[in-house]
C-alpha positions as CSV (number, residue, x, y, z in Angstrom):
1,M,15.0,48.5,27.5
2,N,16.5,48.6,30.7
3,K,20.1,48.2,31.6
4,M,20.9,45.0,32.0
5,T,19.1,43.7,28.8
6,F,21.2,47.0,26.9
7,K,24.4,45.5,28.3
8,A,23.3,41.7,27.1
9,C,22.9,42.8,23.5
10,L,26.1,45.2,23.6
11,V,28.2,42.3,24.7
12,L,26.3,39.9,22.1
13,A,27.2,42.6,19.2
14,M,30.7,42.8,20.1
15,V,31.6,39.1,20.2
16,A,29.6,38.3,17.0
17,T,31.8,41.2,15.6
18,M,34.9,39.3,15.9
19,S,33.8,36.3,13.9
20,F,33.0,38.0,10.6
21,G,33.9,35.7,7.6
22,T,34.6,37.2,3.8
23,V,33.0,35.8,0.9
24,A,34.5,35.6,-2.7
25,N,33.2,38.9,-4.1
26,G,35.1,40.6,-1.1
27,A,31.7,41.3,1.2
28,E,31.9,40.9,4.3
29,R,29.1,39.1,6.3
30,P,28.5,37.1,9.2
31,D,29.3,33.0,8.4
32,E,26.9,30.4,9.1
33,E,28.2,29.5,12.8
34,S,28.5,33.2,13.7
35,R,24.6,33.4,13.6
36,T,23.9,31.2,16.7
37,L,25.5,34.5,18.8
38,Y,22.8,36.4,18.2
39,V,20.6,33.9,20.5
40,P,20.6,34.4,24.2
41,L,23.1,32.6,26.4
42,V,22.2,29.0,27.4
43,Y,24.2,27.1,29.9
44,D,24.2,23.4,28.6
45,N,26.4,22.1,31.2
46,S,29.4,21.8,28.8
47,I,31.5,24.7,30.3
48,D,34.7,23.4,32.1
49,G,36.6,26.6,31.4
50,I,38.3,28.2,28.7
51,Q,41.4,26.3,29.0
52,E,39.8,23.2,27.9
53,S,38.1,24.9,25.2
54,K,41.5,26.0,23.9
55,Q,42.8,22.3,24.1
56,T,39.5,21.4,22.0
57,A,40.2,23.3,19.4
58,K,43.4,21.8,18.8
59,S,42.0,18.4,18.4
60,G,40.8,19.6,15.1
61,D,43.8,17.9,13.9
62,L,42.5,14.5,14.4
63,Y,40.1,14.9,11.3
64,S,42.0,14.8,8.2
65,L,41.0,14.1,4.7
66,E,43.8,12.5,2.1
67,A,42.4,14.9,-0.5
68,G,41.4,18.7,-0.2
69,D,40.0,18.5,3.5
70,E,40.3,22.7,3.6
71,W,36.5,23.1,4.0
72,L,36.2,20.5,7.0
73,Q,39.2,22.7,8.6
74,Q,37.3,25.8,8.5
75,A,34.0,24.2,9.2
76,L,35.7,23.0,12.5
77,E,37.7,26.0,13.4
78,N,34.2,28.3,12.9
79,S,32.6,26.1,15.5
80,S,35.3,26.1,17.8
81,R,35.7,29.6,17.8
82,T,32.1,30.1,17.8
83,Q,32.0,27.7,21.2
84,R,34.9,29.8,23.1
85,L,33.3,32.9,22.6
86,R,29.9,32.2,23.7
87,Q,31.8,30.1,26.8
88,R,34.3,33.5,27.8
89,A,31.2,35.6,27.6
90,M,29.4,33.1,30.1
91,V,32.7,32.4,32.1
92,N,32.7,36.3,32.5
93,N,29.4,37.7,32.4
94,P,27.3,34.8,34.3
95,Q,24.9,37.5,35.2
96,L,24.0,37.6,31.0
97,V,23.1,33.7,31.0
98,A,19.4,33.6,30.4
99,Y,18.5,30.1,30.5
100,N,19.7,26.8,31.7
101,A,19.2,24.0,29.3
102,N,17.9,21.7,31.8
103,R,15.2,23.5,32.4
104,L,14.2,24.6,28.9
105,P,10.1,24.1,28.2
106,A,9.2,21.8,25.6
107,A,9.7,22.5,22.0
108,P,5.9,23.2,20.4
109,P,5.1,21.1,18.0
110,E,5.1,21.6,14.5
111,G,2.5,22.9,12.2
112,V,1.5,24.3,9.1
113,I,-0.5,27.6,8.1
114,P,-3.0,26.8,5.5
115,A,-3.6,29.7,3.1
116,D,-7.4,30.2,3.1
117,P,-8.6,34.0,2.2
118,R,-12.3,33.1,3.1
119,Q,-11.2,32.9,7.0
120,G,-9.3,36.5,6.9
121,M,-7.1,35.0,9.6
122,L,-4.1,32.9,9.9
123,T,-4.6,29.7,11.9
124,I,-2.1,26.9,12.4
125,A,-2.5,23.6,11.9
126,P,-1.1,20.0,13.1
127,A,1.8,19.1,10.6
128,Q,0.4,16.0,8.6
129,V,2.6,13.2,9.0
130,G,3.0,11.6,5.1
131,V,2.2,7.9,4.9
132,D,3.5,5.9,1.9
133,D,0.6,5.3,-0.3
134,V,1.3,1.1,-0.2
135,T,-1.1,-1.3,0.4
136,P,0.5,-3.8,2.7
137,P,-0.1,-7.3,1.4
138,D,-3.4,-9.2,2.5
139,E,-2.6,-11.6,5.5
140,P,-4.5,-14.8,4.9
141,A,-7.7,-15.4,6.9
142,Q,-7.4,-17.2,9.8
143,P,-10.1,-20.1,9.0
144,L,-13.2,-20.4,11.8
145,H,-13.4,-23.7,12.7
146,N,-16.9,-25.1,13.8
147,W,-15.2,-27.9,15.6
148,L,-12.6,-27.3,18.4
149,H,-10.4,-30.5,18.7
150,V,-8.2,-31.4,21.8
151,F,-5.9,-34.5,21.4
152,N,-3.4,-36.3,24.1
153,A,-1.4,-39.3,23.6
154,S,0.7,-40.5,26.4
155,L,3.3,-43.4,27.8
156,Q,4.2,-43.5,30.9
157,F,5.8,-45.5,33.7
158,T,3.2,-46.3,36.9
159,Q,2.9,-47.3,40.6
160,A,-0.4,-48.2,41.3
161,Y,-2.3,-49.0,44.6
162,I,-5.6,-51.0,44.2
163,S,-8.2,-51.9,47.0
164,G,-8.6,-55.7,47.2
165,N,-12.4,-55.4,45.8
166,W,-11.7,-53.5,42.9
167,Y,-14.7,-54.4,40.3
168,Q,-12.1,-54.9,37.6
169,G,-9.5,-56.5,40.0
170,G,-6.0,-56.0,39.8
171,E,-2.9,-55.5,42.3
172,N,-0.6,-53.4,43.6
173,N,2.0,-53.1,41.3
174,L,5.0,-51.2,39.0
175,A,3.5,-50.8,35.6
176,L,3.5,-49.6,31.9
177,L,0.6,-47.0,31.5
178,G,-0.7,-45.9,28.1
179,S,-3.5,-43.2,27.4
180,I,-5.4,-41.8,24.7
181,N,-7.7,-38.6,24.9
182,W,-9.7,-36.8,22.6
183,N,-12.0,-34.0,23.2
184,C,-14.1,-32.4,19.9
185,N,-16.2,-29.7,20.9
186,L,-18.6,-27.4,18.9
187,N,-17.4,-24.1,18.7
188,Q,-19.6,-21.7,21.1
189,D,-17.9,-18.3,19.3
190,L,-19.6,-19.3,16.1
191,H,-22.9,-21.0,17.7
192,P,-23.2,-19.1,21.1
193,D,-26.9,-21.0,21.3
194,W,-25.7,-24.7,21.3
195,L,-23.4,-26.9,23.5
196,F,-22.2,-30.1,21.9
197,N,-19.2,-31.6,23.9
198,N,-17.5,-35.2,22.9
199,A,-14.8,-36.8,25.0
200,L,-13.5,-40.3,24.1
201,S,-10.5,-41.9,26.8
202,Y,-8.6,-44.9,26.6
203,K,-6.1,-46.1,29.0
204,L,-4.2,-49.1,29.0
205,G,-2.0,-50.6,31.9
206,L,0.6,-53.7,31.9
207,A,2.3,-54.8,34.7
208,T,4.6,-57.5,35.7
209,T,3.4,-60.0,38.0
210,H,5.3,-61.2,41.0
211,G,3.2,-63.3,42.4
212,D,1.5,-64.8,39.5
213,S,3.1,-68.0,38.5
214,I,0.3,-68.6,35.5
215,R,1.0,-65.3,33.6
216,N,4.3,-63.1,33.0
217,Y,2.0,-60.0,32.9
218,L,-1.3,-58.6,34.1
219,I,-3.8,-55.8,33.0
220,N,-4.2,-53.5,35.8
221,E,-6.4,-50.9,34.0
222,D,-8.1,-50.9,30.8
223,N,-10.6,-48.4,30.5
224,F,-13.0,-46.9,27.2
225,L,-14.8,-44.1,28.1
226,F,-17.0,-42.3,26.0
227,T,-18.7,-39.1,26.9
228,S,-21.3,-36.6,25.0
229,Q,-23.2,-33.7,25.8
230,L,-25.9,-31.8,23.4
231,G,-27.7,-28.9,24.9
232,Y,-29.5,-25.5,24.0
233,K,-29.5,-22.5,25.7
234,A,-31.8,-21.8,28.1
235,I,-30.6,-18.8,30.2
236,K,-27.1,-17.4,30.8
237,N,-24.6,-20.6,31.1
238,W,-27.6,-22.8,31.6
239,Y,-28.3,-25.2,28.8
240,Y,-31.1,-27.8,28.0
241,S,-29.2,-30.8,27.5
242,A,-29.2,-34.5,26.7
243,M,-26.2,-36.4,28.0
244,L,-24.8,-40.0,27.3
245,Q,-21.9,-41.9,28.8
246,F,-20.7,-45.2,27.7
247,T,-17.9,-47.4,29.7
248,T,-16.3,-51.0,29.1
249,Q,-13.0,-52.5,28.4
250,F,-11.5,-54.6,25.8
251,L,-9.1,-57.5,27.1
252,N,-9.1,-60.2,29.4
253,N,-8.3,-59.7,32.9
254,Y,-7.7,-62.6,35.6
255,K,-7.5,-63.0,39.4
256,V,-3.3,-63.7,40.3
257,N,-2.5,-67.4,40.2
258,T,-6.2,-68.4,39.1
259,R,-8.2,-68.8,35.8
260,T,-10.5,-67.0,37.2
261,M,-11.8,-64.4,35.2
262,T,-12.7,-60.7,36.5
263,A,-13.3,-58.8,33.3
264,S,-13.5,-59.2,29.6
265,F,-14.6,-57.3,26.3
266,L,-18.2,-55.8,27.1
267,S,-17.8,-57.4,30.3
268,P,-19.0,-55.3,32.2
269,A,-20.1,-52.3,29.8
270,E,-22.7,-49.8,30.8
271,L,-24.4,-47.2,29.3
272,N,-26.3,-43.9,30.7
273,I,-28.7,-41.5,28.9
274,G,-30.0,-38.8,31.1
275,L,-32.3,-35.6,30.1
276,G,-31.9,-32.6,31.8
277,M,-29.7,-29.2,32.7
278,T,-26.2,-28.3,32.0
279,Y,-24.2,-25.5,33.4
280,S,-21.0,-24.3,31.6
281,Y,-18.6,-21.8,32.6
282,K,-14.8,-21.1,30.5
283,K,-12.4,-18.7,31.6
284,A,-10.1,-18.7,28.6
285,D,-8.1,-22.3,29.2
286,D,-7.3,-21.9,32.8
287,R,-10.3,-22.6,34.1
288,M,-13.5,-24.6,32.9
289,F,-16.7,-26.2,34.9
290,T,-19.7,-28.1,33.9
291,L,-22.5,-29.5,35.5
292,A,-24.6,-31.8,34.0
293,I,-27.8,-32.4,36.1
294,A,-30.6,-35.5,34.8
295,P,-33.6,-35.8,36.8
296,L,-34.8,-38.4,34.2
297,S,-31.9,-40.8,33.1
298,Y,-31.6,-44.7,32.1
299,N,-28.9,-46.8,33.1
300,W,-28.0,-50.5,31.5
301,K,-25.5,-52.5,32.7
302,Y,-24.4,-55.5,30.6
303,C,-22.1,-58.4,30.8
304,R,-21.7,-60.6,27.7
305,N,-19.4,-63.4,29.2
306,I,-21.5,-64.7,32.1
307,T,-20.0,-68.0,31.6
308,D,-16.3,-67.5,32.9
309,I,-17.4,-64.2,34.8
310,D,-19.8,-63.8,37.8
311,P,-22.1,-60.9,36.7
312,T,-23.2,-59.9,40.4
313,R,-19.7,-58.3,40.8
314,F,-21.5,-55.7,38.0
315,G,-24.6,-55.7,40.3
316,I,-26.9,-57.7,37.5
317,E,-28.6,-60.7,38.5
318,A,-27.0,-64.1,38.4
319,G,-27.8,-65.7,35.0
320,R,-28.7,-62.8,33.4
321,H,-26.6,-60.6,30.8
322,S,-28.1,-57.2,31.3
323,K,-30.3,-55.0,33.9
324,S,-32.0,-51.7,33.4
325,T,-32.7,-49.2,35.7
326,F,-34.3,-45.5,35.7
327,G,-33.4,-42.8,37.9
328,S,-31.3,-39.7,38.1
329,N,-27.7,-38.8,37.7
330,F,-25.3,-36.0,37.6
331,E,-21.8,-35.0,36.5
332,A,-19.0,-32.5,37.3
333,K,-16.4,-31.5,35.4
334,W,-13.7,-29.0,36.7
335,L,-10.5,-28.1,35.5
336,W,-8.0,-25.5,36.7
337,R,-4.8,-24.7,35.2
338,F,-2.4,-22.7,38.0
339,N,0.5,-22.1,35.5
340,P,1.4,-23.3,32.0
341,N,3.3,-26.7,33.8
342,V,0.7,-27.5,36.4
343,M,-3.3,-28.6,35.6
344,I,-5.9,-30.5,38.2
345,T,-8.7,-32.0,36.6
346,S,-11.7,-33.5,38.4
347,R,-14.9,-35.6,37.7
348,L,-17.3,-36.7,39.7
349,Y,-20.4,-38.9,38.7
350,M,-23.3,-40.0,40.5
351,F,-26.4,-42.4,39.5
352,T,-28.9,-43.7,41.5
353,N,-32.0,-45.1,40.6
354,Y,-33.6,-44.4,44.5
355,E,-32.3,-48.1,45.8
356,Y,-28.8,-47.7,45.4
357,V,-26.3,-45.2,44.4
358,Q,-23.4,-45.6,42.6
359,G,-20.8,-43.0,42.0
360,D,-17.3,-42.1,40.7
361,W,-14.8,-39.4,41.6
362,E,-11.6,-38.9,39.4
363,N,-8.6,-36.7,39.6
364,T,-5.7,-35.8,37.9
365,L,-3.0,-33.8,38.9
366,D,-0.1,-33.4,35.9
367,F,3.1,-31.7,36.1
368,S,4.6,-30.8,32.6
369,I,8.2,-30.9,32.2
370,G,9.2,-29.3,29.4
371,K,7.4,-29.9,26.2
372,Y,7.4,-33.8,26.1
373,L,7.7,-34.9,29.7
374,T,4.7,-35.1,32.3
375,T,4.5,-36.4,35.7
376,Q,1.0,-37.5,36.9
377,L,-1.1,-38.3,39.9
378,Y,-4.3,-39.8,39.5
379,T,-6.9,-41.1,42.0
380,H,-10.2,-43.1,41.4
381,L,-12.7,-43.3,44.2
382,R,-15.7,-45.6,43.5
383,F,-18.8,-46.2,45.5
384,D,-21.5,-48.7,44.8
385,R,-24.0,-50.0,46.3
386,S,-25.4,-52.4,44.0
387,R,-22.7,-55.1,44.5
388,A,-22.0,-56.9,47.4
389,R,-20.4,-55.5,50.6
390,D,-16.8,-56.0,51.1
391,D,-15.6,-56.8,54.8
392,D,-12.8,-54.5,54.7
393,W,-13.6,-51.4,52.1
394,N,-17.7,-52.2,52.4
395,Y,-19.0,-50.4,49.4
396,W,-16.0,-48.1,48.3
397,Q,-13.4,-48.8,45.9
398,F,-9.9,-47.0,45.3
399,K,-7.2,-46.7,42.9
400,E,-4.0,-44.6,42.8
401,I,-1.6,-43.9,40.2
402,L,1.8,-41.7,40.5
403,S,3.3,-41.8,36.9
404,L,6.3,-40.3,34.8
405,G,6.6,-40.3,31.2
406,I,6.0,-38.6,27.7
407,I,3.2,-37.0,26.2
408,Y,1.9,-35.7,23.0
409,R,-0.7,-32.6,22.6
410,F,-2.5,-31.6,20.0
411,A,-5.4,-28.7,19.5
412,T,-7.3,-27.0,17.3
413,V,-8.0,-23.1,18.2
414,N,-10.5,-20.9,16.9
């Protein structure tokens, strides 16, 4: 034992002797607080001088009970005396301070020593944390749906620009637009080898007529669209598929200031059925892309009312109700949700019978304002060489709608 260690032990022993207590039977032994004096001195940033320690000791008067509190006062006095003794030892003999509380290593983990005489040695095993043997209530299992539904309904005020040769007629205006969109898709988590997507949408727009002396309002949007894709997995994201698309309108529409009808129920109507391949990609609900290619496609155009409506406006020969052609088509759909409040959707559809080309490109930019308010910018660019050429727009047609209104959404999750 070196000189420094011996001196430290001697000082601690002397300090400890000063704090002996007396038990009831007269035997003297150290009280509980004095036992801490036998541990090495540790500096814990609480030493601000002996004078402050004395003031702290006097603060015991703050702790009092209405009835017998001698035990509390005795405990406070013993604790204060122990603290003063240790502080005095460190102030007078700083070389005896063995450790700094801020630099002490972490305490070892608690363990147990199991009794196993067969091993011939003692081993320390980690302590087992006791867990009450309580079985948590069973949570109801979430049902898995074979079909996933997404439904949107909106009512919006709109501003629209329509080219003069738009195949369904119309004029520039301020209007009220209502729309319904419903998607019903097969859950691919349950049926990974199958692709079956169905979408139905209907838009109806009513507008005041500033230049029409015959009618108080006109219909500037009346479009019913149903699409369906059925596919069986070929490789990775590709599916052998069959595609169907049907579109028409329900109400009568007229040119401004005339009784010339431009469209009505099933006038026009168009059906397209194709066989080919479909590529489907989905990343959560933020990005979705599908591409359907049908090298073999059947297109049927129909005009029910050829008495009041010129069927040549829809690529049907004069005096005939329908026209059937074979060719090829493809459809691409894209959805990108930038954040929970901004989303863009796009649809590009084209059909050709190798004599003429017909195509539609629709884009919708949706800004959600809260839960029920939305602003939408909708553009529809159409190319159709099956009808007569227009002097201003050639074979192109264009529609743009800017709207602000309310929306309701409903979705079935997996």
